[in-house]
C-alpha positions in Angstrom: 0.0 0.1 -0.1 1.3 3.3 -1.0 2.0 5.7 1.7 2.6 9.8 1.3 3.4 12.1 3.6 0.7 14.9 4.5 0.7 18.1 6.7 -2.2 19.1 8.5 -1.2 22.9 8.0 0.1 24.5 5.1 2.8 26.3 7.1 4.6 23.2 8.1 4.8 22.4 4.4 6.1 25.9 3.4 8.6 25.5 6.3 10.4 22.5 4.9 10.4 24.0 1.4 11.8 27.4 2.8 15.5 26.4 2.5 15.0 25.5 -1.0 12.9 28.7 -2.0 15.6 30.9 -0.2 18.4 29.1 -2.2 16.2 29.6 -5.7 15.7 33.1 -4.9 19.0 34.1 -4.0 21.0 32.2 -6.7 18.6 32.5 -9.5 15.7 35.1 -9.2 17.8 37.8 -7.5 20.7 37.7 -9.9 18.4 37.4 -12.8 16.5 40.5 -11.6 19.8 42.5 -11.3 21.0 41.5 -14.8 17.7 42.6 -16.3 17.7 45.8 -14.4 21.6 46.6 -15.4 20.9 45.4 -19.1 18.3 48.1 -19.6 20.3 50.9 -17.8 23.8 52.4 -17.9 25.8 51.1 -15.0 28.8 53.5 -14.1 32.1 51.4 -13.6 32.9 52.9 -10.3 29.3 53.3 -9.1 27.2 56.6 -8.8 24.0 55.2 -10.1 22.2 54.1 -13.2 20.6 55.9 -16.3 18.0 54.1 -18.0 18.8 53.7 -21.8 16.2 51.3 -23.1 17.4 48.7 -25.6 20.8 50.9 -26.3 22.9 48.1 -24.8 21.3 45.5 -26.9 21.5 47.5 -29.9 25.4 48.1 -29.6 25.9 44.3 -29.0 24.1 43.2 -32.2 25.9 45.8 -34.5 29.2 44.7 -33.1 31.1 42.2 -35.3 33.1 41.0 -32.3 30.2 39.9 -30.4 28.5 37.9 -33.5 32.1 36.3 -33.7 31.6 35.1 -30.1 28.2 33.8 -31.0 29.5 32.1 -33.9 32.3 30.6 -31.9 30.1 29.5 -29.3 27.8 27.6 -31.7 30.9 25.6 -33.2 32.2 24.9 -29.6 28.6 23.7 -28.7 27.9 21.2 -31.5 31.5 20.0 -31.8 31.9 19.2 -28.1 28.5 17.6 -28.0 28.8 15.4 -31.1 32.2 14.4 -29.9 31.3 13.5 -26.4 28.0 12.1 -27.3 29.7 9.8 -30.1 32.5 8.5 -27.8 30.2 7.6 -25.0 27.9 5.8 -27.3 30.8 3.7 -28.8 31.9 2.8 -25.2 28.5 2.2 -24.0 27.7 -0.3 -26.8 31.2 -1.9 -26.3 30.6 -2.3 -22.6 26.9 -3.6 -23.2 28.2 -6.4 -25.2 30.8 -7.1 -22.5 33.8 -6.7 -24.5 37.2 -6.8 -22.9 37.6 -4.1 -20.2 33.7 -3.4 -19.9 34.0 -3.7 -16.0 36.7 -0.7 -16.2 34.6 1.4 -18.3 31.6 1.2 -15.9 33.6 1.9 -12.8 36.4 4.8 -13.8 34.2 6.8 -16.9 32.2 8.7 -14.6 35.3 10.2 -12.9 36.0 13.0 -15.1 32.8 14.6 -14.7 33.5 15.3 -11.1 36.7 17.1 -12.0 36.4 21.1 -12.0 36.6 22.8 -15.2 39.8 24.8 -14.3 41.5 21.9 -13.0 40.5 20.1 -16.2 41.8 23.1 -18.5 44.9 23.0 -16.6 45.6 19.5 -17.2 44.9 19.8 -20.8 47.0 22.7 -21.2 49.9 20.5 -20.3 48.6 17.4 -22.3 48.1 19.3 -25.5 51.1 21.8 -25.1 52.9 21.9 -28.4 56.5 21.8 -26.6 56.0 19.1 -24.1 52.6 17.4 -24.4 51.5 14.2 -26.2 51.5 16.1 -29.4 55.0 17.6 -29.3 56.1 14.5 -31.2 54.1 15.5 -34.2 55.7 18.9 -34.0 59.1 17.2 -34.2 58.1 15.5 -37.6 56.0 18.4 -39.0 57.0 21.8 -37.1 54.5 24.2 -36.3 51.7 21.7 -37.3 50.0 21.8 -33.7 50.3 25.0 -31.8 47.0 26.2 -29.8 48.8 29.2 -28.7 49.1 30.7 -32.3 46.6 28.9 -34.4 42.9 29.6 -33.8 41.7 26.4 -35.3 44.2 24.4 -32.9 43.1 26.4 -29.8 39.2 25.7 -30.7 40.1 22.0 -31.3 41.8 21.8 -27.8 38.9 23.3 -25.7 36.5 21.2 -27.7 38.4 18.1 -26.6 38.7 19.2 -23.2 35.2 19.9 -22.6 34.0 16.6 -24.6 36.3 14.6 -22.1 34.6 15.8 -19.1 31.3 14.9 -20.5 32.0 11.5 -22.0 31.4 9.9 -18.5 28.2 11.8 -17.9 26.6 10.6 -21.2 27.9 6.9 -20.8 26.3 6.6 -17.6 22.9 7.4 -19.1 23.6 5.5 -22.3 24.6 2.5 -20.5 21.4 2.3 -18.2 19.3 2.8 -21.4 21.1 -0.1 -23.3 20.5 -2.4 -20.0 16.9 -1.2 -20.2 16.4 -3.0 -23.6 14.8 -6.3 -23.4 17.4 -9.0 -24.1 14.9 -10.9 -26.0 14.8 -8.5 -28.8 18.6 -8.6 -29.6 18.6 -12.5 -29.0 15.9 -12.9 -31.4 17.5 -10.7 -33.9 20.9 -12.6 -33.6 18.9 -15.9 -34.1 17.7 -14.5 -37.2 21.3 -13.7 -38.6 21.6 -9.9 -37.7 25.0 -9.2 -37.0 26.0 -6.7 -34.1 25.9 -3.7 -36.3 22.5 -4.4 -37.8 21.2 -4.9 -34.3 22.6 -1.7 -33.1 21.2 0.2 -36.2 17.8 -1.3 -36.1 17.0 -2.0 -32.6 19.4 -0.3 -30.0 19.6 3.2 -31.6 15.9 3.4 -32.2 15.0 2.5 -28.6 17.8 4.9 -27.3 16.4 7.9 -29.0 14.6 9.3 -25.8 18.0 9.1 -23.9 20.0 10.6 -26.8 17.5 13.5 -27.1 17.9 14.1 -23.2 21.5 14.1 -23.5 21.5 16.2 -26.6 19.5 18.8 -24.6 21.8 18.6 -21.5 25.1 18.9 -23.4 24.2 21.8 -25.8 22.9 23.6 -22.8 25.8 23.2 -20.5 28.4 23.7 -23.3 27.2 27.3 -23.4 27.3 27.9 -19.5 30.0 25.7 -18.4 32.7 26.3 -20.6 34.2 29.3 -18.8 36.9 27.5 -16.7 38.2 25.8 -19.6 38.4 28.7 -21.8 40.0 30.9 -19.1 42.6 28.5 -18.2 43.6 27.1 -21.7 43.4 30.0 -24.0 41.9 33.0 -22.2 39.7 33.6 -25.3 42.7 33.8 -27.7 44.6 33.8 -30.0 43.1 36.8 -31.8 39.4 35.9 -29.9 39.3 32.6 -31.7 38.1 30.9 -28.5 36.1 34.0 -27.1 32.9 32.1 -26.4 29.8 34.2 -25.1 30.3 33.2 -21.6 33.9 34.2 -21.7 33.1 37.3 -23.1 30.6 38.1 -20.6 33.3 37.9 -17.8 35.8 39.6 -19.7 33.6 42.6 -20.4 32.1 42.7 -17.1 34.9 42.2 -14.8 38.0 43.3 -16.7 36.4 46.0 -19.0 33.9 47.1 -16.4 31.2 47.4 -18.6 28.4 45.9 -16.4 25.6 46.9 -18.4 26.9 45.4 -21.6 27.8 42.2 -19.8 24.4 42.0 -18.2 22.8 42.4 -21.7 25.1 39.7 -23.0 24.0 37.4 -20.4 20.4 37.8 -21.2 21.1 37.4 -24.9 22.7 34.0 -23.9 19.9 33.0 -21.8 17.4 33.6 -24.8 19.8 31.8 -27.1 20.0 28.8 -25.0 16.3 28.7 -24.3 15.6 29.2 -28.2 18.0 26.1 -29.2 16.1 23.9 -26.3 12.7 25.1 -27.9 13.9 24.3 -31.2 15.0 20.8 -30.3 11.8 20.1 -28.6 9.8 21.5 -31.7 11.8 19.6 -34.5 13.8 16.8 -32.9 11.4 15.3 -30.2 8.7 14.7 -33.1 11.2 12.0 -34.1 11.5 10.4 -30.9 9.4 7.4 -29.9 9.0 6.7 -26.2 7.1 3.4 -26.7 
């Protein structure tokens, strides 16, 4: 028999919910309200009040080619890191589901990278991908100058994409592995008895049944790539070289805390929020209709 907790008084329930309500208000609603206020006003760098300017901050941003460059770089980073992280995670999950050699190792250690803080991850990959002493230094010995994230913008973008994707491979793997184990074995066994090979079973049975999980991870990965990339960019490239890795979230920090343009940074944060919400709506509008939950 199912039992549910009930409260005789509304105040008791609100008292239990009060700590979470305070956390949400302090760390979400209050900063969001302040950002909205600053986005429509001109905040003085050293204080002294605000002047209402309407949409002037947004007009300046949308007419700035440098800001559009950060939007384009953010889109490249988002989709590149998402596809890389989900592709590798899916491959490892399929290997572990078939219980190939090393599948127990995959299940136990692949979640560890997700627990690493982004700045620490960026520092580690700065050494790993260093052109002078990293793993790729041997390539530069054969082809001098082939890999140099400090001077080549494309190399720098590849470096931060690889670092960010590495962090989320384990996160994606756990969900994909759970979804694969939820597929009835009778379906894959029946297909095997009919003569279908591993690739045919994966294409016709496993992937269609994985689509709800893949869609969920697609939304999460794209959202996180716009929000959780600051630490990696700040440590590895600092937005360079020549703004090649100046993503939207990093530009908000740079303009607000180093350029002291609080109003412009607030307007950028609002645009970033709208962009993430828009991408999420597009995914639910055009991709979810292809998802079969039964």
